[in-house]
N, C-alpha and C positions, 0 to 999 in steps of 0.2 A: 160292608154291604154295598156301598156305592161302587166299589171296584167290580163286584160281581155283576151289578146292573149294567155298568158301562161295558164290561166284557160281553155280556149277553146281547146288548144292543149292537155292538160292533159285529158280533157273529151273525145276527139277524140281517144287518146291512149287507154283509158279504153274500149271504144266501139269496137275498132279494136281487142283488146284481147278477148272481148266477142264473136265477130263473129268467130274468130279463134277457140275458145273453142267449138263452135257449128258447126264446120266442114266447115266453109266458107273459100274460097280463097279471099284474098284481091286483087282486080284488080286495084283500084285507091284510092288515098287519095288527097284531095284538088285539084281535076281536075278543071282547069280553062279554060274559053273561054272569049271572050270579052263581053259576055252577063251575066257572073256570075260564080259561083263556085258550084261544088258538093262536099260535105264533104267526104263521103266514098262510094265506089262502091264495092260490094262483089258478089261472085258467089258460089253456091253449086248446082251441077248438072245443070239442065236447068234453074234454078232460078237465076236471076240477081236482086239484091236489091240495090236501091239507098237510102242511109240513110242520113237524115238531122240530125245533132248532135246539140243539144242545151244544153249548160252547164251553170248552175247558182249556186250561193253560197246558195240561199234559194228560197222558193216559195213566197216571200213577194210581188212580183208583178205578181203573177199567175204562173201556171206551164210552164215549157219550151215548151211543146207541143202546148200550146195555142198561142205561137208566130208564129207557122207555119199556117198562115191564108191562105185563098183561093188564094191570090195574090202570096204568096211565093210558094204555091203548084203548081200554074200555071207555075211560072218561073222554078221550079225544073223539072217539066214534059218536058218543052221545052229544057232545058239543057240536060236532059236524052236522049231525041230524038236525039239531036245533037251528044252526046257522042256515042250512038248506031250507028249512021250513019257513024261514023269515024272508027268503029271497023271492022275487017275482020273476022267475025264470020260466021261459017257455021251452018245452021239449026236454028230453032226457039228458042227463049228464052222466059221465062215467067218473065216479068218485074214487080217488085213490089216496092212500096215506103214505107220505114220505117222512123220512127222518134225515135231518142234516146234521152232520158232525163237523164241528169246527174245533180243531186242536192246534193251538199255536197258529201258524200261518196256513195249515193244511185244511182243505175243505172237501168233504165227501157227501154227496147227496145220494141217499139210498131210496130209489124210486120204488113204490109199492112195497114198502118195508113191512107192512102188516095189513 
């Protein structure tokens, strides 16, 4: 289990660096409520992206993005709505949902994945 947690943390670190290089501000990492967790929340201008990070050592059991099924998407949407309701933001934001796949040393961020 410790290996999987370390691998996940390493993947999230890579994704955070990718967002920073692309001009995003990191708002939250591993935001938790009693209903679950959001991996990474970032902002650039009016766009707030909630990113689900999936890190794998290989694609032997399918791509990481395939693990983000409709049930996980629904949970992420609900958590994002909760997170937004707790923020003291003025003005509208454009919310999008990204999925980041980290497989070995490869990184792919799928913007507006769902």
